[in-house]
C-alpha positions in Angstrom: 88.6 104.9 134.8 87.9 102.5 131.8 87.0 98.9 132.4 90.1 96.7 132.3 90.1 93.6 130.0 92.7 90.9 129.5 94.0 89.6 126.2 95.4 86.1 126.3 97.3 84.6 123.4 98.3 80.9 124.0 99.6 78.2 121.7 102.5 76.2 120.5 104.9 77.0 117.7 106.4 73.7 116.7 108.5 72.3 113.8 107.7 68.7 113.1 110.3 66.5 111.1 109.3 64.2 108.4 109.3 61.3 110.9 106.8 63.1 113.0 109.3 64.1 115.7 109.2 67.6 117.0 112.5 69.4 116.1 111.9 72.5 118.1 109.0 73.9 120.2 108.2 77.3 121.6 105.1 77.8 123.9 103.4 81.1 123.6 101.6 82.5 126.7 101.1 86.2 126.4 98.6 87.8 128.8 98.3 91.6 129.0 95.7 94.0 130.4 94.0 96.3 127.9 91.3 98.9 128.3 90.0 99.1 124.6 89.0 96.4 122.2 87.3 96.4 118.8 86.5 93.8 116.1 86.5 94.7 112.5 84.1 92.3 110.9 85.2 90.8 107.6 85.4 93.4 104.9 86.5 92.9 101.3 89.2 95.2 99.9 89.4 95.4 96.2 92.4 93.9 94.3 95.4 96.1 93.7 94.4 98.5 96.5 97.3 100.4 98.1 97.3 101.5 101.7 93.8 100.7 102.7 93.3 102.0 106.3 92.0 99.3 108.8 89.6 100.8 111.2 90.7 100.6 114.9 87.1 101.0 116.0 87.9 103.6 118.7 91.1 101.9 120.0 93.7 104.8 120.2 96.9 102.7 120.8 96.9 99.1 119.8 99.1 96.6 121.7 97.9 93.4 119.9 96.3 93.0 116.5 94.8 89.7 115.2 94.6 89.9 111.5 93.0 87.3 109.3 93.2 87.4 105.5 92.3 85.0 102.6 95.1 86.3 100.3 98.6 87.6 101.2 98.8 91.3 101.9 101.4 93.9 102.6 101.1 95.5 106.0 102.3 98.9 107.1 102.2 99.9 110.7 101.7 103.5 111.9 102.5 105.2 108.6 101.3 104.5 105.0 104.8 105.7 103.8 106.6 102.9 105.5 108.1 100.1 103.3 105.7 97.5 104.9 106.1 93.6 105.1 104.1 90.7 103.7 101.8 88.6 105.8 100.3 85.4 104.4 97.0 83.8 104.2 95.3 82.9 107.5 95.8 84.2 111.0 98.4 86.7 112.0 99.2 88.4 115.2 101.0 91.7 115.4 102.3 92.8 118.9 103.7 96.0 120.2 104.5 97.1 123.7 104.9 100.7 122.5 101.5 100.8 120.7 100.4 100.8 117.0 98.4 103.9 116.0 97.5 102.9 112.5 97.4 99.8 110.2 97.4 99.9 106.4 97.1 96.9 104.0 97.9 96.7 100.3 96.3 93.8 98.3 97.5 91.8 95.3 95.4 91.2 92.2 92.5 89.4 94.1 89.7 91.0 96.2 90.8 90.2 99.7 88.7 89.6 102.9 90.2 91.1 106.0 89.1 90.5 109.6 90.8 92.2 112.6 90.6 92.3 116.3 92.4 95.3 117.8 93.1 95.8 121.5 95.0 98.4 123.4 
């Protein structure tokens, strides 16, 4: 039986008004057991690339993906023929209880650095 690991995502999602008062707050506390984990060290994907496959490093069914990028990208999950959605600069977390089998990114005009941690 594979070694069990735990993924913990904790933080606060908060909207602050101009006067500094919190308008709404949601606490994030997601803890799930996983058996596989891989880190994709920063890689540069050329500008105007369509559907670059992000390696899962041996993870067969991802439950959580941490994705860091220095330019906005379009992300497609499971199939490169999906419509996809845009994720912005910085840290992004993709979650699935059913599992993600593949991740594809398309870049804008700039070479884009991508870093990912994939767990399942």
